[in-house]
C-alpha positions as a Markdown table, in Angstrom:
| # | Residue | x | y | z |
|---|---|---|---|---|
| 1 | Met | 10.4 | -0.7 | 13.9 |
| 2 | Thr | 12.0 | -2.8 | 11.3 |
| 3 | Arg | 9.9 | -4.4 | 8.6 |
| 4 | Arg | 9.9 | -7.7 | 10.3 |
| 5 | Asp | 8.7 | -6.3 | 13.5 |
| 6 | Leu | 5.9 | -5.0 | 12.0 |
| 7 | Leu | 4.8 | -8.1 | 10.5 |
| 8 | Glu | 5.3 | -9.8 | 13.4 |
| 9 | Arg | 3.4 | -7.6 | 15.5 |
| 10 | Pro | 0.6 | -9.5 | 17.1 |
| 11 | Thr | -2.3 | -7.1 | 16.3 |
| 12 | Tyr | -5.8 | -9.1 | 16.2 |
| 13 | Thr | -7.6 | -12.0 | 17.2 |
| 14 | Met | -8.8 | -14.4 | 15.1 |
| 15 | Ser | -12.6 | -13.2 | 15.5 |
| 16 | Gln | -11.4 | -9.9 | 14.6 |
| 17 | Val | -9.9 | -10.8 | 11.6 |
| 18 | Asp | -12.9 | -12.5 | 10.5 |
| 19 | Arg | -14.9 | -9.4 | 11.2 |
| 20 | Leu | -12.8 | -6.9 | 9.4 |
| 21 | Ile | -12.2 | -8.9 | 6.2 |
| 22 | Gly | -15.6 | -9.9 | 5.9 |
| 23 | Leu | -15.1 | -13.9 | 6.7 |
| 24 | Pro | -17.7 | -16.2 | 8.1 |
| 25 | Pro | -16.9 | -16.9 | 12.0 |
| 26 | Gly | -14.3 | -19.7 | 12.6 |
| 27 | Thr | -12.5 | -19.1 | 9.0 |
| 28 | Thr | -9.6 | -17.5 | 10.1 |
| 29 | Arg | -9.0 | -20.1 | 12.6 |
| 30 | Arg | -9.0 | -22.7 | 10.1 |
| 31 | Trp | -6.9 | -20.8 | 7.8 |
| 32 | Ile | -4.0 | -19.9 | 10.3 |
| 33 | Gly | -4.4 | -22.6 | 13.1 |
| 34 | Gly | -5.6 | -25.6 | 11.0 |
| 35 | Tyr | -8.2 | -28.0 | 12.3 |
| 36 | Ser | -9.2 | -31.3 | 13.1 |
| 37 | Arg | -12.5 | -32.8 | 11.6 |
| 38 | Asn | -13.7 | -36.3 | 11.8 |
| 39 | Ser | -10.0 | -37.8 | 12.8 |
| 40 | Arg | -8.4 | -36.1 | 10.2 |
| 41 | Thr | -6.3 | -33.2 | 10.7 |
| 42 | Cys | -6.0 | -30.3 | 8.2 |
| 43 | Asp | -2.6 | -27.9 | 8.1 |
| 44 | Pro | -3.1 | -24.3 | 8.1 |
| 45 | Val | -2.6 | -22.5 | 4.9 |
| 46 | Val | -0.7 | -19.4 | 5.7 |
| 47 | Arg | 1.5 | -21.1 | 8.7 |
| 48 | Pro | 4.1 | -23.8 | 8.6 |
| 49 | Arg | 2.5 | -26.0 | 11.3 |
| 50 | Pro | -1.1 | -26.1 | 13.3 |
| 51 | Thr | -1.1 | -23.7 | 16.3 |
| 52 | Ser | -3.0 | -23.1 | 19.3 |
| 53 | Glu | -2.0 | -19.5 | 19.5 |
| 54 | Thr | -5.2 | -17.0 | 19.7 |
| 55 | His | -3.6 | -13.7 | 18.3 |
| 56 | Val | -2.8 | -12.9 | 14.7 |
| 57 | Thr | 0.2 | -11.2 | 13.5 |
| 58 | Trp | 0.1 | -8.2 | 11.1 |
| 59 | Gly | 1.9 | -10.5 | 8.7 |
| 60 | Arg | -0.5 | -13.4 | 8.9 |
| 61 | Phe | -3.5 | -10.8 | 8.3 |
| 62 | Val | -1.9 | -9.5 | 5.3 |
| 63 | Glu | -1.8 | -13.0 | 4.0 |
| 64 | Thr | -5.3 | -13.8 | 5.1 |
| 65 | Arg | -6.7 | -11.0 | 3.2 |
| 66 | Leu | -5.0 | -12.1 | 0.0 |
| 67 | Leu | -6.7 | -15.7 | 0.5 |
| 68 | Ala | -10.1 | -14.1 | 1.0 |
| 69 | Glu | -10.1 | -13.1 | -2.6 |
| 70 | Tyr | -10.1 | -16.6 | -3.4 |
| 71 | Arg | -13.2 | -17.8 | -0.9 |
| 72 | Asn | -15.3 | -18.0 | -4.0 |
| 73 | Ala | -13.0 | -20.0 | -6.3 |
| 74 | Gly | -15.1 | -23.1 | -5.7 |
| 75 | Val | -12.0 | -24.9 | -4.6 |
| 76 | Pro | -10.7 | -25.5 | -1.2 |
| 77 | Ile | -8.4 | -23.0 | 0.1 |
| 78 | Ile | -6.3 | -25.7 | 1.9 |
| 79 | Asn | -4.9 | -26.3 | -1.3 |
| 80 | Met | -2.9 | -23.0 | -1.7 |
| 81 | Trp | -1.0 | -24.5 | 1.2 |
| 82 | Pro | 1.7 | -26.3 | -0.8 |
| 83 | Ala | 2.6 | -23.0 | -2.7 |
| 84 | Val | 2.4 | -21.0 | 0.2 |
| 85 | Ala | 5.0 | -23.4 | 2.2 |
| 86 | Lys | 7.3 | -23.5 | -0.9 |
| 87 | Leu | 7.3 | -19.6 | -1.5 |
| 88 | Arg | 8.2 | -19.6 | 2.0 |
| 89 | Ser | 11.1 | -21.8 | 1.6 |
| 90 | Glu | 12.2 | -20.2 | -1.6 |
| 91 | Thr | 12.2 | -16.5 | -0.6 |
| 92 | Asp | 13.1 | -17.1 | 3.2 |
| 93 | Val | 10.8 | -14.9 | 4.6 |
| 94 | His | 8.0 | -15.9 | 6.9 |
| 95 | Tyr | 5.2 | -14.0 | 5.1 |
| 96 | Pro | 6.1 | -14.5 | 1.2 |
| 97 | Leu | 2.3 | -13.2 | 0.4 |
| 98 | Ala | 2.9 | -9.7 | 2.2 |
| 99 | His | 5.8 | -8.7 | 0.0 |
| 100 | Ala | 4.9 | -7.0 | -3.2 |
| 101 | Ala | 8.1 | -8.3 | -5.1 |
| 102 | Asn | 6.5 | -12.0 | -5.3 |
| 103 | Phe | 3.5 | -10.5 | -7.6 |
| 104 | Val | 4.9 | -7.1 | -9.2 |
| 105 | Thr | 8.3 | -7.9 | -10.1 |
| 106 | Ser | 9.5 | -10.0 | -13.1 |
| 107 | Ser | 11.8 | -12.3 | -10.9 |
| 108 | Gly | 9.3 | -12.5 | -8.2 |
| 109 | Lys | 6.2 | -13.7 | -11.1 |
| 110 | Glu | 8.7 | -16.2 | -12.5 |
| 111 | Leu | 9.3 | -17.6 | -8.9 |
| 112 | Val | 5.8 | -17.7 | -8.4 |
| 113 | Gln | 4.9 | -19.5 | -11.5 |
| 114 | Arg | 7.7 | -22.0 | -11.2 |
| 115 | Val | 6.3 | -22.6 | -7.6 |
| 116 | Gln | 3.0 | -23.3 | -9.1 |
| 117 | Glu | 4.0 | -25.3 | -11.7 |
| 118 | Gln | 5.9 | -27.6 | -9.0 |
| 119 | Val | 3.4 | -28.3 | -6.4 |
| 120 | Gly | 0.4 | -28.6 | -9.3 |
| 121 | Leu | -1.7 | -25.5 | -8.0 |
| 122 | Gln | -5.2 | -25.8 | -9.1 |
| 123 | Arg | -6.2 | -23.1 | -12.0 |
| 124 | Glu | -8.8 | -21.3 | -9.6 |
| 125 | Leu | -6.0 | -20.7 | -7.0 |
| 126 | Leu | -3.1 | -19.6 | -9.2 |
| 127 | Leu | -1.3 | -16.2 | -8.2 |
| 128 | Val | 0.0 | -15.6 | -11.5 |
| 129 | Ile | -0.9 | -16.5 | -14.8 |
| 130 | Pro | 0.3 | -16.1 | -18.4 |
| 131 | Arg | -1.1 | -13.7 | -20.8 |
| 132 | Asn | -0.3 | -12.3 | -24.0 |
| 133 | Gly | 3.2 | -13.8 | -23.6 |
| 134 | Gln | 4.0 | -12.2 | -20.4 |
| 135 | Leu | 3.1 | -13.2 | -16.5 |
| 136 | Val | 0.7 | -11.1 | -14.9 |
| 137 | Met | -1.2 | -11.1 | -11.7 |
| 138 | Ala | -4.2 | -13.1 | -11.4 |
| 139 | Asp | -7.3 | -10.9 | -10.8 |
| 140 | Ala | -7.4 | -12.0 | -7.3 |
| 141 | Val | -4.0 | -10.9 | -6.8 |
| 142 | Glu | -4.5 | -7.5 | -8.8 |
| 143 | Leu | -7.3 | -6.7 | -6.4 |
| 144 | Phe | -5.4 | -7.4 | -3.1 |
| 145 | Val | -2.4 | -5.5 | -4.4 |
| 146 | Lys | -4.7 | -2.6 | -5.1 |
| 147 | Ala | -5.7 | -2.7 | -1.5 |
| 148 | Val | -2.5 | -2.7 | 0.0 |
| 149 | Glu | -0.2 | -0.2 | 0.7 |
| 150 | Phe | 3.5 | -1.1 | 0.6 |
| 151 | Asp | 6.6 | 0.7 | 2.1 |
| 152 | Glu | 9.5 | 1.3 | -0.3 |
| 153 | Ser | 10.9 | -2.3 | 0.3 |
| 154 | Gly | 7.8 | -3.7 | -0.9 |
| 155 | Thr | 6.4 | -4.6 | 2.7 |
| 156 | Ala | 2.6 | -4.5 | 3.4 |
| 157 | Val | 2.1 | -1.5 | 5.9 |
| 158 | Arg | -1.6 | -0.7 | 5.7 |
| 159 | Leu | -4.5 | -1.9 | 4.0 |
| 160 | Leu | -7.5 | -0.2 | 1.9 |
| 161 | Pro | -10.8 | -2.3 | 3.4 |
| 162 | Glu | -12.8 | -0.4 | 1.0 |
| 163 | Pro | -12.5 | 1.0 | -2.2 |
| 164 | Arg | -15.0 | 3.4 | -2.0 |
| 165 | Thr | -13.5 | 5.2 | 1.1 |
| 166 | Pro | -9.7 | 5.5 | 0.1 |
| 167 | Glu | -9.2 | 7.8 | 3.2 |
| 168 | Val | -10.0 | 4.8 | 5.5 |
| 169 | Lys | -7.1 | 2.5 | 6.1 |
| 170 | Ile | -6.2 | -0.4 | 8.5 |
| 171 | Asp | -2.6 | 0.4 | 10.0 |
| 172 | Pro | -1.3 | -2.0 | 12.4 |
| 173 | Val | 0.3 | 1.1 | 14.2 |
| 174 | Arg | -2.6 | 2.9 | 14.5 |
| 175 | Ala | -6.1 | 2.9 | 16.2 |
| 176 | Phe | -5.1 | -0.8 | 17.4 |
| 177 | Gly | -5.2 | -1.9 | 13.9 |
| 178 | Glu | -9.1 | -0.9 | 13.3 |
| 179 | Pro | -10.3 | 0.9 | 10.4 |
| 180 | Ala | -9.4 | 4.7 | 10.9 |
| 181 | Val | -8.6 | 8.1 | 9.1 |
| 182 | Arg | -5.7 | 9.1 | 10.5 |
| 183 | Ser | -5.9 | 7.7 | 14.1 |
| 184 | Val | -9.4 | 8.0 | 14.5 |
| 185 | Pro | -11.2 | 4.8 | 14.6 |
| 186 | Thr | -14.2 | 5.2 | 11.8 |
| 187 | Glu | -16.5 | 3.5 | 14.5 |
| 188 | Val | -16.2 | 6.7 | 17.0 |
| 189 | Ile | -16.7 | 8.8 | 14.1 |
| 190 | Ala | -20.0 | 7.0 | 12.9 |
| 191 | Glu | -21.1 | 7.0 | 16.5 |
| 192 | Gln | -21.0 | 10.5 | 17.2 |
| 193 | Val | -22.8 | 11.1 | 14.1 |
| 194 | Arg | -25.6 | 8.8 | 15.1 |
| 195 | Ala | -25.6 | 10.5 | 18.2 |
| 196 | Gly | -26.6 | 13.8 | 16.4 |
| 197 | Asp | -23.2 | 15.6 | 16.5 |
| 198 | Pro | -22.7 | 17.8 | 13.1 |
| 199 | Glu | -20.0 | 16.3 | 10.8 |
| 200 | Asp | -18.0 | 19.6 | 10.6 |
| 201 | Leu | -17.7 | 19.8 | 14.4 |
| 202 | Ile | -16.5 | 16.4 | 14.5 |
| 203 | Ala | -13.8 | 17.3 | 11.7 |
| 204 | Glu | -12.9 | 20.3 | 14.1 |
| 205 | Leu | -12.7 | 18.3 | 17.1 |
| 206 | Tyr | -10.3 | 15.6 | 15.8 |
| 207 | Glu | -8.4 | 18.1 | 13.4 |
| 208 | Leu | -9.6 | 16.2 | 10.3 |
| 209 | Pro | -10.4 | 17.1 | 7.0 |
| 210 | Leu | -14.7 | 17.2 | 6.3 |
| 211 | Glu | -14.0 | 14.9 | 3.5 |
| 212 | Gln | -12.5 | 12.2 | 5.9 |
| 213 | Val | -14.8 | 12.6 | 8.5 |
| 214 | Arg | -17.8 | 11.6 | 5.7 |
| 215 | Gln | -15.7 | 8.6 | 4.5 |
| 216 | Ala | -15.3 | 7.5 | 7.8 |
| 217 | Val | -19.4 | 7.7 | 8.0 |
| 218 | Leu | -19.7 | 6.2 | 4.5 |
| 219 | Phe | -17.5 | 3.1 | 5.3 |
| 220 | Glu | -19.5 | 2.0 | 8.7 |
| 221 | Lys | -22.6 | 2.6 | 6.4 |
| 222 | Leu | -21.3 | 0.2 | 4.1 |
| 223 | Arg | -19.6 | -2.3 | 6.4 |
| 224 | Ser | -23.3 | -2.5 | 8.3 |
| 225 | Val | -25.2 | -3.4 | 5.3 |
């Protein structure tokens, strides 16, 4: 599977993305599909134009995960749209927020800075910021980058949904994109523990280290809070 194929892979429904990222119901549909309110049509944030599609590609999921870091910024996320659209045009890639180069390389950060200035992106939504004479990732982007595993080309291939359980990962080609350790969904492991199965027995059954089983259980506990 090529990098483009991975990013274009239809992986989730809109409601799944809300659940996995922890967004209020309907948020993903607005960010990805756009919406109409009081005779006013609002463009999506991470798509070139509104869509009626019901499935979300891996690339859109990753970009939505980054936007989620800004949901408490105090300004509408839709205001990010001009910057995302221009980055898409400047880089000639469908998912500019799913590539590490735009955030970790000097040339990438310079491009993002130029785009931010050209579109007049609000301070609360900046992706890179000047600090001590150099461009660095904004705090929200730094949190996002730490939660993503990139391949050698810099394409996002996996997400870590919870920093306290680093063995739990979201991978579009494993466990149908649900949180899992290796290929075993955390929900399956937690359900077996709730049913009374010992953790060491579950580890043996799925040929997993005991620590991975324990992290799967912890992840589900944290998610249910």
